[in-house]
N, C-alpha and C positions, 0 to 999 in steps of 0.2 A: 480548397482542394489541394491535398498534398501530392507529392510526386508519384506515389503508388496509385492514387486515385486518377491522376492524370494519365498514367500509363494504361490503366484499365479503360479509360475513355478512348485512348488511341486504339487499343486492341478492338474495342467495340466498333469504333468508327471504320476501321479497316475492313470489317466484315461487309460494309456497304460500298467498298471500292468498285465493285462491278457497276453500280449505278453511276459513280463518278466517271468511270471509263466509258460507259455508253454515251453519256452526255458529251464528253470530250471528243470521242470519235465522230459523233454525228454532227456536232456543231462547231467546236473550236478547232479541231485538227485540220479540217479542210482549209480554213483560213490560214493557219500556220504553214501548211504544206505549200500553199501558193506563194508565200513570201520567203520561206526558208529553203524550200526544195531539198529536203534531206536525202542523202545518198542511201542511208539504211533506215527506212521508215519505221521498222519494228523497234530498233534500238532508240530512235528519236522519240517515239511515242512513250515507250517504257521509261526512258530517262526523264522526259518532261513530266510525266504523271507522278513518278515516285519522288522526284525532286520537288514538285509542287506540294505533295503531301507532307514531306519533311518541313518545308517552309511554312505550310499552314499550321502544323503543330507547334513549331517554334514561335510563330507570331501569336497563336492562341495562348500559349504558356506565358509569353511576355505580357500580354494584356491582362491575364489573370493574376500574375504574381509580381509584375513590374520588375522582372529580372529575366535574364536569359536562362535557357536550359543548361543544367549542369552537364558535364561530360558524360557521366554515367547514364543519366536519363536519356541524353541524346543518342548514346550508343545503343541503349535498349530499344528506343524507338526505331532507329535505323535497322536493327536486327528484325524487329517485328514487321517492318515494311518489306524487308528482303524476303521474309517467309511467305509473303503474298505474291512475290514476283512470278512464280510459276503459273498461277491461275491467270495473272495479267498477261503473261506471254502467250498463253493458249488463246485467250480472247482476242488479243491483237493479231495473232496469226490468222485466226478465223476471219476477222474483219478484213484484213488485207487480201486474203484469198477470195473473199466474197467480192471485193471491189475489183479485182483483176478479172473475175468471171462476168462482170456486168458489161 
């Protein structure tokens, strides 16, 4: 898999980020919240999820190519993740509003 194919894999994978987010919010985040007690839950959730995706892609690339992501590809991946930030923010806001009303 060359860099362009890997980038296409990332773009395709990010289309399923809603599923990653749902699992994170329902299972993993409650555990994190109890130990970290973040001041701004929305920023914490978004930062954790997006940072985790960047790390996941970096690790996957390393295992496939036995080398680290190059700066250009890393930048492109970061930009693609950032493009998905708005949909994630909307879902996180809805989740937090739902939890407040419970």
